[in-house]
C-alpha beads as a LAMMPS data file, in Angstrom:
LAMMPS data file: protein, C-alpha beads

184 atoms
183 bonds

1 atom types
1 bond types

-500.0 500.0 xlo xhi
-500.0 500.0 ylo yhi
-500.0 500.0 zlo zhi

Masses

1 110.0

Atoms # bond

1 1 1 0.000 0.000 0.000
2 1 1 2.830 2.445 0.760
3 1 1 4.258 1.982 -2.779
4 1 1 0.890 2.994 -4.192
5 1 1 0.714 6.076 -1.959
6 1 1 4.313 6.966 -2.845
7 1 1 3.563 6.645 -6.591
8 1 1 0.386 8.701 -6.291
9 1 1 2.260 11.376 -4.322
10 1 1 4.947 11.517 -7.012
11 1 1 2.329 11.914 -9.758
12 1 1 0.584 14.708 -7.810
13 1 1 3.900 16.481 -7.222
14 1 1 4.715 16.325 -10.946
15 1 1 1.281 17.729 -11.834
16 1 1 1.767 20.636 -9.427
17 1 1 5.252 21.374 -10.809
18 1 1 4.006 21.274 -14.397
19 1 1 1.068 23.589 -13.672
20 1 1 3.046 26.042 -11.482
21 1 1 3.874 28.553 -14.278
22 1 1 0.201 28.641 -15.322
23 1 1 -0.950 29.093 -11.731
24 1 1 1.594 31.853 -11.076
25 1 1 0.487 33.735 -14.209
26 1 1 -3.147 33.337 -13.185
27 1 1 -2.443 34.641 -9.667
28 1 1 -0.481 37.608 -11.107
29 1 1 -3.372 38.498 -13.428
30 1 1 -5.915 38.376 -10.622
31 1 1 -3.756 40.029 -7.945
32 1 1 -2.863 43.171 -9.904
33 1 1 -4.994 46.196 -9.055
34 1 1 -5.038 49.049 -11.545
35 1 1 -5.481 52.802 -11.212
36 1 1 -8.953 53.892 -12.267
37 1 1 -8.693 57.603 -12.999
38 1 1 -9.392 58.846 -16.532
39 1 1 -7.726 62.193 -15.712
40 1 1 -4.403 60.541 -14.827
41 1 1 -1.629 59.304 -17.113
42 1 1 -1.446 56.378 -14.675
43 1 1 -4.987 55.245 -15.597
44 1 1 -4.921 51.470 -16.127
45 1 1 -1.461 51.025 -14.594
46 1 1 -0.783 49.103 -11.361
47 1 1 -1.696 51.059 -8.228
48 1 1 1.809 50.619 -6.813
49 1 1 3.181 52.609 -9.797
50 1 1 1.213 55.758 -8.932
51 1 1 3.739 58.612 -8.635
52 1 1 6.433 56.399 -10.222
53 1 1 7.969 56.616 -13.694
54 1 1 6.575 54.298 -16.370
55 1 1 7.093 53.554 -20.063
56 1 1 4.399 51.877 -22.160
57 1 1 4.787 50.460 -25.651
58 1 1 1.528 49.896 -27.528
59 1 1 1.589 47.711 -30.631
60 1 1 -0.956 47.920 -33.462
61 1 1 -3.473 45.070 -33.465
62 1 1 -2.413 44.121 -36.993
63 1 1 1.264 43.974 -35.904
64 1 1 1.127 42.406 -32.431
65 1 1 4.229 41.654 -30.395
66 1 1 4.873 37.926 -29.994
67 1 1 5.021 38.130 -26.185
68 1 1 2.585 40.992 -25.566
69 1 1 -0.315 40.374 -27.943
70 1 1 -3.109 39.949 -25.394
71 1 1 -3.854 42.952 -23.205
72 1 1 -1.123 45.147 -21.765
73 1 1 1.487 43.283 -19.728
74 1 1 2.775 45.142 -16.659
75 1 1 6.455 44.530 -15.884
76 1 1 8.208 45.765 -12.753
77 1 1 11.657 47.368 -12.713
78 1 1 13.138 43.980 -11.811
79 1 1 11.678 42.370 -14.960
80 1 1 8.956 40.436 -13.124
81 1 1 5.475 40.433 -14.668
82 1 1 3.034 42.055 -12.235
83 1 1 -0.107 41.353 -14.246
84 1 1 -1.967 41.960 -17.474
85 1 1 -4.614 44.627 -17.924
86 1 1 -7.096 43.339 -20.502
87 1 1 -9.319 46.425 -20.122
88 1 1 -7.088 48.929 -21.948
89 1 1 -8.326 48.038 -25.454
90 1 1 -4.715 47.755 -26.540
91 1 1 -1.853 45.310 -26.659
92 1 1 1.697 45.824 -25.532
93 1 1 3.700 46.230 -22.359
94 1 1 4.343 48.806 -19.658
95 1 1 7.493 48.771 -17.553
96 1 1 7.230 50.820 -14.420
97 1 1 7.924 51.492 -10.805
98 1 1 10.997 53.649 -11.469
99 1 1 12.009 56.910 -9.820
100 1 1 14.824 59.416 -10.031
101 1 1 15.239 59.627 -13.807
102 1 1 15.527 63.049 -15.423
103 1 1 16.850 62.106 -18.888
104 1 1 14.124 60.598 -21.103
105 1 1 16.501 58.596 -23.301
106 1 1 18.343 57.104 -20.323
107 1 1 15.036 56.169 -18.706
108 1 1 13.682 54.578 -21.894
109 1 1 16.797 52.474 -22.448
110 1 1 16.999 51.272 -18.817
111 1 1 13.268 50.570 -18.566
112 1 1 13.063 48.645 -21.843
113 1 1 16.127 46.574 -20.823
114 1 1 14.169 45.495 -17.733
115 1 1 11.847 43.622 -20.110
116 1 1 14.697 41.223 -20.895
117 1 1 15.321 42.376 -24.467
118 1 1 11.706 41.924 -25.560
119 1 1 11.280 45.690 -26.005
120 1 1 14.674 46.473 -27.551
121 1 1 14.871 49.969 -29.042
122 1 1 16.473 50.867 -32.352
123 1 1 17.229 54.515 -33.024
124 1 1 19.405 56.838 -35.066
125 1 1 20.837 60.177 -34.062
126 1 1 20.059 63.101 -36.335
127 1 1 22.249 66.187 -35.744
128 1 1 19.228 68.498 -36.207
129 1 1 16.547 66.569 -34.296
130 1 1 18.384 64.256 -31.895
131 1 1 17.416 60.618 -31.386
132 1 1 14.833 59.204 -33.754
133 1 1 13.277 55.897 -32.658
134 1 1 12.462 53.641 -35.602
135 1 1 12.109 50.198 -33.962
136 1 1 10.688 49.013 -30.653
137 1 1 10.226 45.390 -29.663
138 1 1 11.231 44.256 -33.145
139 1 1 8.585 46.363 -34.923
140 1 1 10.135 48.781 -37.398
141 1 1 7.955 51.688 -38.484
142 1 1 8.679 50.791 -42.146
143 1 1 6.816 47.488 -41.707
144 1 1 3.513 49.314 -41.239
145 1 1 1.554 49.362 -44.491
146 1 1 -1.875 50.746 -45.277
147 1 1 -3.875 53.544 -46.816
148 1 1 -1.490 56.298 -45.648
149 1 1 1.847 57.787 -46.685
150 1 1 3.975 56.519 -43.808
151 1 1 4.196 55.493 -40.175
152 1 1 6.350 56.418 -37.208
153 1 1 6.750 55.682 -33.518
154 1 1 4.989 58.553 -31.739
155 1 1 6.073 59.690 -28.255
156 1 1 3.477 60.664 -25.668
157 1 1 4.379 62.296 -22.357
158 1 1 1.806 62.098 -19.551
159 1 1 -0.965 61.363 -22.039
160 1 1 -0.238 64.145 -24.534
161 1 1 1.988 64.246 -27.587
162 1 1 5.498 65.264 -26.590
163 1 1 6.737 68.592 -27.917
164 1 1 10.342 67.306 -27.789
165 1 1 12.067 64.089 -28.784
166 1 1 13.067 61.416 -26.296
167 1 1 16.659 62.732 -26.195
168 1 1 15.467 66.158 -25.012
169 1 1 12.675 64.960 -22.732
170 1 1 13.168 66.018 -19.102
171 1 1 11.496 63.540 -16.772
172 1 1 9.910 64.241 -13.396
173 1 1 8.687 61.883 -10.701
174 1 1 5.441 60.212 -11.711
175 1 1 5.920 60.735 -15.462
176 1 1 4.460 58.235 -17.917
177 1 1 5.854 58.037 -21.429
178 1 1 4.193 55.981 -24.114
179 1 1 5.079 54.945 -27.636
180 1 1 2.538 54.029 -30.286
181 1 1 2.522 53.819 -34.054
182 1 1 1.083 56.913 -35.756
183 1 1 0.558 57.495 -39.494
184 1 1 0.472 60.416 -41.894

Bonds

1 1 1 2
2 1 2 3
3 1 3 4
4 1 4 5
5 1 5 6
6 1 6 7
7 1 7 8
8 1 8 9
9 1 9 10
10 1 10 11
11 1 11 12
12 1 12 13
13 1 13 14
14 1 14 15
15 1 15 16
16 1 16 17
17 1 17 18
18 1 18 19
19 1 19 20
20 1 20 21
21 1 21 22
22 1 22 23
23 1 23 24
24 1 24 25
25 1 25 26
26 1 26 27
27 1 27 28
28 1 28 29
29 1 29 30
30 1 30 31
31 1 31 32
32 1 32 33
33 1 33 34
34 1 34 35
35 1 35 36
36 1 36 37
37 1 37 38
38 1 38 39
39 1 39 40
40 1 40 41
41 1 41 42
42 1 42 43
43 1 43 44
44 1 44 45
45 1 45 46
46 1 46 47
47 1 47 48
48 1 48 49
49 1 49 50
50 1 50 51
51 1 51 52
52 1 52 53
53 1 53 54
54 1 54 55
55 1 55 56
56 1 56 57
57 1 57 58
58 1 58 59
59 1 59 60
60 1 60 61
61 1 61 62
62 1 62 63
63 1 63 64
64 1 64 65
65 1 65 66
66 1 66 67
67 1 67 68
68 1 68 69
69 1 69 70
70 1 70 71
71 1 71 72
72 1 72 73
73 1 73 74
74 1 74 75
75 1 75 76
76 1 76 77
77 1 77 78
78 1 78 79
79 1 79 80
80 1 80 81
81 1 81 82
82 1 82 83
83 1 83 84
84 1 84 85
85 1 85 86
86 1 86 87
87 1 87 88
88 1 88 89
89 1 89 90
90 1 90 91
91 1 91 92
92 1 92 93
93 1 93 94
94 1 94 95
95 1 95 96
96 1 96 97
97 1 97 98
98 1 98 99
99 1 99 100
100 1 100 101
101 1 101 102
102 1 102 103
103 1 103 104
104 1 104 105
105 1 105 106
106 1 106 107
107 1 107 108
108 1 108 109
109 1 109 110
110 1 110 111
111 1 111 112
112 1 112 113
113 1 113 114
114 1 114 115
115 1 115 116
116 1 116 117
117 1 117 118
118 1 118 119
119 1 119 120
120 1 120 121
121 1 121 122
122 1 122 123
123 1 123 124
124 1 124 125
125 1 125 126
126 1 126 127
127 1 127 128
128 1 128 129
129 1 129 130
130 1 130 131
131 1 131 132
132 1 132 133
133 1 133 134
134 1 134 135
135 1 135 136
136 1 136 137
137 1 137 138
138 1 138 139
139 1 139 140
140 1 140 141
141 1 141 142
142 1 142 143
143 1 143 144
144 1 144 145
145 1 145 146
146 1 146 147
147 1 147 148
148 1 148 149
149 1 149 150
150 1 150 151
151 1 151 152
152 1 152 153
153 1 153 154
154 1 154 155
155 1 155 156
156 1 156 157
157 1 157 158
158 1 158 159
159 1 159 160
160 1 160 161
161 1 161 162
162 1 162 163
163 1 163 164
164 1 164 165
165 1 165 166
166 1 166 167
167 1 167 168
168 1 168 169
169 1 169 170
170 1 170 171
171 1 171 172
172 1 172 173
173 1 173 174
174 1 174 175
175 1 175 176
176 1 176 177
177 1 177 178
178 1 178 179
179 1 179 180
180 1 180 181
181 1 181 182
182 1 182 183
183 1 183 184
């Protein structure tokens, strides 16, 4: 009888170990609480990021990111997934919980690195305009096709279009920057 119990215990242990990643993801999704304030740039972000610096990358539905194609994945500064907000009517990832950054480019590069290379940024430096971001998370603006003349990665700062490029952006505590594809 003890061999049977031992075998059954081993099978149960294997089932728990196999299902652990699924269970952890499920707990993360359910445990995350999000800011609900339409007047705030932190709307839809984890509550613990309120008054912290955040970067969000939103991908077009017709060009989804392989890892971030369902809802918006929330990633902490240590690279750990906090949860997924399925209510934002968008797909992509936000990396947040930072503080102390003043230089927008430095913040963007450090924050996107926290995502483990999944949000790698490609840019060029133009002597007249500064840094020009052309690729984020493997999506190059030139890949976007449609009934328009062209596409570009657009920078938003605290919910509004930035009047300066990322290289000239001065960050404050609680700032949220976002990137999304825009067309002309």
